[in-house]
C-alpha positions in Angstrom: 104.1 121.1 49.4 102.1 120.0 46.2 102.9 116.4 47.2 101.1 117.1 50.4 98.4 118.8 48.9 97.7 115.9 46.0 98.1 113.1 48.6 95.4 115.0 51.0 93.0 115.4 48.2 93.0 112.0 47.3 93.6 110.4 50.8 91.1 112.3 52.5 87.8 111.7 50.5 89.0 108.0 50.4 89.4 107.4 54.1 85.9 109.4 54.7 84.2 107.4 51.9 85.1 104.1 53.2 84.1 105.4 57.0 80.6 106.4 55.1 80.0 103.3 53.8 80.7 101.4 57.1 80.4 97.5 57.6 83.0 95.5 55.3 84.2 98.7 53.8 85.5 100.5 57.0 86.7 96.9 57.8 88.6 96.6 55.0 90.3 99.9 55.5 91.0 99.8 58.7 93.0 95.8 58.1 95.0 97.5 55.6 95.9 100.4 57.7 96.4 98.5 60.9 98.8 95.9 59.0 100.7 98.8 57.1 101.0 100.8 60.6 102.3 97.4 62.3 105.1 97.1 59.5 106.0 100.8 60.2 106.4 99.9 63.6 108.3 96.9 63.4 110.8 98.7 61.0 111.4 101.7 63.6 112.5 99.4 66.1 114.9 97.9 63.7 116.5 100.9 63.0 116.8 101.0 67.0 118.5 97.7 66.6 115.5 95.7 67.8 114.8 92.4 66.1 111.3 92.3 64.5 108.9 89.5 64.7 107.3 90.0 61.6 105.2 86.3 61.1 104.2 86.1 64.7 103.1 89.6 65.1 101.3 89.5 61.7 99.6 86.3 62.7 98.3 87.5 66.0 97.2 90.5 64.5 95.3 88.8 61.8 93.7 87.0 64.2 92.6 90.0 66.3 91.3 91.6 63.1 89.2 88.6 61.8 87.7 88.5 65.7 87.1 92.2 65.2 85.2 91.9 62.0 83.3 89.2 62.0 81.6 89.9 64.9 83.5 87.7 67.5 84.6 90.0 70.2 84.1 87.8 72.6 87.6 86.6 71.6 89.4 89.9 71.5 90.5 90.1 75.1 91.7 86.1 75.1 93.8 87.0 71.9 95.6 89.8 73.5 96.2 87.8 76.8 97.5 84.8 74.5 99.7 87.4 72.7 101.1 88.4 76.1 101.9 85.0 77.5 103.6 84.3 74.0 105.6 87.4 73.7 106.5 86.6 77.3 107.1 82.9 77.0 109.4 83.6 74.0 111.5 86.2 76.4 111.4 83.0 79.2 112.4 79.9 76.6 114.9 81.9 74.5 116.6 84.3 77.0 119.4 85.8 76.3 118.9 85.4 72.5 115.8 87.4 73.0 116.0 90.3 75.2 113.4 92.3 77.4 113.6 95.2 75.1 112.9 93.3 71.9 109.8 91.2 73.6 108.6 94.2 75.0 108.6 96.5 71.9 107.2 93.4 69.6 104.2 93.3 72.1 103.9 96.8 72.3 103.7 96.7 68.4 100.4 94.7 68.3 98.9 96.6 70.6 99.8 100.1 69.3 99.3 100.0 65.7 96.7 97.3 65.5 94.6 97.2 68.6 94.1 101.0 69.0 94.0 101.9 65.5 91.4 99.3 65.2 89.1 101.2 67.3 87.9 103.5 64.6 85.7 100.4 63.3 84.4 99.6 66.9 83.8 103.3 67.0 82.1 103.1 63.8 79.8 100.2 64.4 78.4 102.0 67.7 74.8 103.8 67.3 75.5 107.1 65.6 78.9 105.5 65.0 79.3 107.7 61.7 78.8 111.0 63.6 81.1 109.8 66.4 84.0 108.7 63.9 83.6 111.9 61.9 83.4 113.9 65.1 86.4 112.4 66.6 88.6 112.6 63.0 87.3 116.3 63.1 88.5 117.3 66.7 92.0 115.4 65.8 92.2 117.9 62.9 91.0 120.7 64.6 93.7 120.1 67.7 96.6 119.8 65.2 95.4 122.8 63.1 95.0 124.8 66.0 98.4 124.0 68.1 100.2 124.6 64.6 98.5 128.1 64.0 98.4 129.6 67.9 102.0 127.7 68.4 103.3 129.5 65.3 102.0 132.7 66.1 102.1 133.0 69.9 104.5 129.9 71.0 107.1 131.0 73.5 107.6 128.3 75.9 108.4 124.8 75.0 106.6 122.3 75.6 108.7 118.7 75.3 112.0 120.1 74.2 113.5 116.7 73.9 111.1 115.3 71.7 109.7 118.3 69.6 111.8 121.6 69.5 108.7 123.5 67.6 105.7 122.5 70.2 105.0 124.9 72.2 102.6 125.3 75.5 100.6 128.0 73.8 100.3 125.7 70.8 99.2 122.9 72.9 96.5 125.2 74.6 95.3 126.4 71.2 95.1 123.0 70.0 92.7 122.1 73.0 90.9 125.2 71.8 90.1 124.5 68.8 89.1 121.0 69.2 86.7 122.4 71.8 85.0 125.0 69.1 84.6 122.4 66.7 83.1 119.9 69.1 80.5 122.8 70.4 79.7 123.5 66.5 78.7 119.6 66.1 76.7 120.0 69.4 75.2 122.5 68.0 74.4 120.7 64.3 73.7 117.2 65.8 73.0 117.5 69.2 72.5 114.2 70.9 74.4 115.1 73.9 74.5 117.9 76.3 76.7 120.9 75.4 79.0 119.5 78.6 79.7 116.1 77.6 80.9 118.0 73.6 83.3 120.0 76.0 84.5 117.4 78.1 85.2 115.2 74.7 86.9 118.2 73.0 89.5 118.7 76.0 90.0 115.0 75.7 90.6 114.5 72.5 92.5 117.9 72.3 94.7 116.5 74.9 95.1 112.8 73.8 95.8 113.9 70.1 98.6 115.7 71.3 100.2 113.1 73.5 99.4 110.6 70.6 101.6 112.8 68.1 104.5 113.4 71.0 104.5 109.7 71.7 105.5 108.9 68.1 107.9 111.9 67.6 109.9 110.1 70.8 109.4 107.1 69.1 111.2 108.2 65.6 113.6 110.3 67.6 114.9 107.1 69.4 115.5 105.5 66.0 116.7 108.6 64.3 114.4 108.7 61.5 112.3 111.7 60.2 109.4 109.7 59.5 107.7 106.3 60.0 107.5 105.6 56.4 107.5 107.0 52.7 103.8 105.4 51.9 102.3 108.7 51.5 104.1 111.2 49.6 104.8 114.6 51.4 103.3 113.3 54.5 105.2 109.9 55.5 103.9 106.8 56.7 100.8 105.4 58.2 101.8 106.3 61.8 102.6 109.9 60.7 99.1 110.4 59.8 97.2 108.7 62.4 99.7 109.2 65.4 97.0 111.6 67.0 94.0 109.5 66.0 95.5 106.4 67.6 95.3 107.8 71.3 92.0 109.6 70.8 89.9 106.8 69.3 89.8 104.1 72.6 89.1 107.3 74.7 85.8 108.1 72.7 84.9 104.5 71.9 84.8 103.4 75.9 83.9 106.9 77.0 80.5 106.5 74.6 80.2 102.9 76.0 80.5 103.8 79.8 78.2 106.5 79.1 75.4 105.0 77.1 
């Protein structure tokens, strides 16, 4: 418990500080987080008996991040397409030494750990990006907090018993409710959009954050591990701390882009 508190007191201000400074500071943070998350994802795969493509996934991730951070965003989609072709091509040329599950897992590693999480940088670069980034993070935290508090007090019906035996339907609804409430607080403070849009964002993040959490739980359960890593004392790994955020970030980013 003490380790968790100390890690939170150090990690949260560092994350928010680098996010506040924006630009290369946020870019450096995202590059570091995504590459660490990629390593954790691949290590989970190894525990499942899947061979990890460390060199290949790191090279592709580095190209993606360079395109992202240096403003060459027209290269981002081609990088993903080429990565898909490379992965499928390796399967075709080296089958049966390379299995479909191995190729699929390594392809997913880059999309999940690097591409999705790096949307925090894309979100920060938007107009009012700092506000949107903080809103997304706060709504994810509100979802996690609400789900825990309401689930602990009123939880009766299991949400996904095979994945997480402690999560309940009541807790899930509580997480969404907390997310909506915090979204409305942001609306009162910052404005910039109608209250209906804030409620919709609260619901979407409340749902996506919990799905992200359950996905990582299913991943770890498949590998028979408790945590994705040991980097953060008392908390586990990068994926353990950012699993809910990974699913929420792209939704917020593309939602804002489509509605702007």
